[in-house]
N, C-alpha and C positions, 0 to 999 in steps of 0.2 A: 820714772819723771822725765822730762825732757830736756836734754843739757843746753839746748839753746835759747835758754831764758836769760833776757837782756837786761842786766842791773837798771834797776830804777835810776842809780844816778849816770847812767850813760845812756840813755832813752833821748832822742833828739823829740824836738815837737811836732814834729812829722808822726809823734806816734799816738794815736788816738788818745788814750789815758791819761799822756801827761797834758795833750793839746786842752784837754776838757779840765784836770784840774788846774793848769794856771790859770786859764779863761775863768773860772769859776769866780774869778778878783774881777770885779767891774773895771777896777782901772786898767787890767792888762786887756780885756775887752776893749775898752774907749780908747788905748794906746794902737792896739794892731788896728781896729778900724778907722782911725785917725789916718794913718798912713794910707791905708786902703785909699781912702777916699781924698787923700789931698787936704782935709780940713778937719777941722775939730769935732767930734760927734760925741756929744753930751751923753753916756748912755746912762741908763737909771740902773739903781742899786739891783732891783729885784730882779734882774736877766737869769737864766736859767742855761744848767749843762744839760746833756740828754733828756729833754723837754720828748715827751709821747704825745703823738698825733694820730687819733683814730676818729673815722668821721661814725662809724657803726661796729657791735662785734666780730661782723663779719668782713670785714674789710681789714687790710692788710694796713697794721701801724706802722710809724716810723717814729725813730729817737733821732732827732736834732741837736747836733753835739753842741751849738751855741747860737740860743735862740737871746736873740738881744732887742730891748725897744731904748729909743732916745727920748730926748726931752720933748720932741716935736711928735710922738707917737709912731715915728718911722721904725718900722721893724728889720733887722738882720737876723737871718741865719746862716750862721759860718762853718762848713763842715772840712774834716781836714780828709782827703782821699790819697792813699799811698800807693794804693794799687791800682793798675788801672785794669779796668772793665769795660766792655762791649755797650753796656747799660745807662752809662754815666748820665747822658744828656734827657734820656727818657725820665729818668732817676729824678733830676731837677725837675722837670715838668711835675711830677706826682708831688714832690715835695710842697711845689710851687703853692698847688691845686690844696693841700689838706693847709697848708697857712692860711689862704683865704676862708676856709671852713670857718675859721676859730674866729672871726673878725668880724663878725657883722653875728647881735643878738637874734633871734625869732622873731618874725614880725615885723623887723625894719624894712621898710620897701626901697630906702634910699641908698643905691650901690655907691653911690659917690663918698661915700662914709667910708669906705675901705680904704685903711691905712697903706701907706707907701709901702712896699716890701720891696729887700735884697736878700736874694739867694748867693751865696757866696760857698765857691768851692774852688779851694787850695789842692793843687794836683803836686806830684812831684813828676811829671811828667808832662809832653805837650799832648794836650788831646784832639788838636786843631789840626796842628802840624805845618802853623806858621811862623811857627819860632817868636810868639807873642808872649809879655808875659802879662797881659792880660787882655780876654778875649771877653767886651759886654757885648748883653742881647737884649733889647728892648724893641716891641714889635713895630715894626716899619711897612707902611705900602710897598709893595713890591711896582708900582704902575707911576707912583707919586713916592720917591725915596725922599725925600726932603720935606712928606707927611708922615710923623708918626702918631702911632694908636694913643699914646700917654693914658695907658690905662694902672700905672701904678706900679707894674711890674718890671721889674729888673733883674738879670741871672749876671753875675758874674762868674768867670773860671778863670782861676792863676796861677800862673805854671814857674815852678821854682826853677826852670831852667831856661827861662827864655832868652833873647837874642838883644831884641831891639833896647837896649838901653837908653837910646837919644829920646824915645818916646813916652819914657815912664820916668817917674823919679828918682833919684839914687835913694832916698827910704825907702820905698818899696822895692827896690832890687834887694837892698841890704837885709829887710825882714825876710823877704824869701828864701835870701840863702841862710838866714840864722835861721829857720825854721827847718831847714834839713839839716844844717849844723850848728846844734845848740852848744855853743861852747863860748869859754869866757872870752877865749883871743876873738872870735866873730864880733861876738857883742861891744866889747872895746873897739874893735876897728872899725865900727861901724859908724860912731860919733854921734848918735841918735841916741838923744836923752828918753824917748819912747820906748826903744828898743833896749835901752839899759835898763829901764823899769821893767820892762817884762823878765829881763834877764833874772833881776831880783826875784821877780815872783820866782822864778824857775827852779833857782835856787833853795828859796824857801821851801817848795813841793818836795824837791831832789833829798832836803836834807830832814824831811817829815819823818818820826818816826810812824806817826800813826799811817800818813798815807803809803809807806813804804810796806805796812801791814796789809792797807786796802788794795795794793798794785798784787800782791804775793797772793791774795784771797780772788781777786779777779782772774789772774793768770792759772790760778789752779782750778778754779770751774771753767775757764775756757780748755783744758788740759782735757777733763774729765768730762766734758761734754763731746768732747772729740774723740775721746777713748770708746765712750758709751757709744756714738754714730757709728764708728768701726765696728763694735760689735754685734751691734743691729746689722751692720753690713752684711758682715762675713755668716751671721746667721741666718739671715734671707738666704743668703746666696747658699747655705748648706740645703735650706728645704727647697730649695727651687731645682737646686742638683739633685735633690732625693726624689720630687716629682718625676723631673725629667728622665730618669733611672727606671723608677717604676714603670712609667708609662711605656716604656721602651720594651720591657722584660714582657707586660701584659700584651703587648702585640705581637711579637714574637711567638707568647704561646698562644693568643687567638689564631692567628693564622694556623700554628701544629693542630690544633683541636679541629679546628675547621675543613682543613685538607685531610685530617682522620677521619671524617665524614658525622662528627658529633652536633647535634641541633646546637640551636643559640641556646636554649634553657641549659642543656648538659654542659655548654662553654663556660657559662655563667656559674655554675655550681663548682664545677673543677677548681676556676679560677679563686673562687671565695676559699675555697680550703687548699689551696696551693699555695698563695701570698696571702693569706689571712687579713684577706680586705671585707669590709661592711657590702651588703647587698649593694646600697646606694653606688657606694665610688664605684662599684664590678659593676655596676649598669652605665653608668656614667663613661666608663671608658669602652663599652663595648658599643653603645650608641654611637660612640666616637669613629669605632673605625666600621662600623657598620656602616653609617653615612660614605664615610670615606670609599668605601667598598661599591656602595650602588651606584657613585658618579656615573 
């Protein structure tokens, strides 16, 4: 077993498992969103974690970390991202598109009925490199910058390691720091009632025996999935290596037989007996060799 398993009680909220478990609580979601937006966000009780979206059985599905709806039917998808990837911007585009596909029932012609949506990515790194805690993107006209598209779709990228303290609220700064350093001291030091309530939920999750078992099961599943993937990779590598080796031996034998004056038919029969290959495979090797030789 992997010796690097981090105990549940030591996880920070940048861990997707802990983040999802904590944010299953509507009050925790409401507190987090209210800090991010700087105003009270009245989240409905039926918000979901790990919500799956799929347009069709043939398209790629996604699992959204935290899917919330407020009393005004505004929709919030909040994602925790602790590993830097080069596809996050386009991933946010794909997530946004799949969110939209679920908002109108078939046959409704009025696209103005689409909900206001917010896609929020919380990251432990600065994706854009400008030192901001918060990057907010909404469509804007290049030729007329003050002209916004106002299509109801907003994407927000939060950076836990920003530097522009004067441009965002202290509560947001404390929240982002707390997400990466989820301790009693950091929660108490924030002097934020919302962060303290989130921390109470964290402590409850960490001390739950049921969630502890769920955490171990999730870790074991990922561990065995990685092991199976490694085994498949090794097996595929061995097959490819064996095929390459056989091909090299066959080519050397073909060259030797042809130089000895054997016909193509005699060469094929000799190979089948020598290497115990079936006629079809032997013919494929010979066809490849003769094709290259005739060039």
